C-alpha positions, 0 to 999 in steps of 0.5 A: 705685863702686857709686853711679857704676854705677847714675847710669851705668845711669840715663843710659843708660835716659834716653837709650834712651827719649829715641830710643824709638819714639813711641806713636802715639794711636789706631793700633789704632782701626778707621775708622768703618763708614759709610766702607765704604758706597759714596756715603755722602756723598749719604745723610747730612746734617751736623749741627752739635755746636757747636764741631764737626760730625757726620754724620747720617742724614735722615728721608727718603732722599735723591734721590741716595742707593741703596737699598742704601746707605740700607738700610745706614746706616740699620741704623748708630747714627747720631742724625736730622738 
């Protein structure tokens, strides 16, 4: 009887775990700070990293980039283009 009871608990626990909410990976991760800079797309370049691309900071401020946006993005940790 004791073995049957333990087996029943094991089955109930397994079934409950199967229907539990899935874990969301990255749920507590904040978005990158550059997304809050208005017009960031006109200020940053794109650098190939092999199989993916990354934003990079050009050596000179592009014409379509405002001074305020350039100042904010320049203070962030971007690789040079």
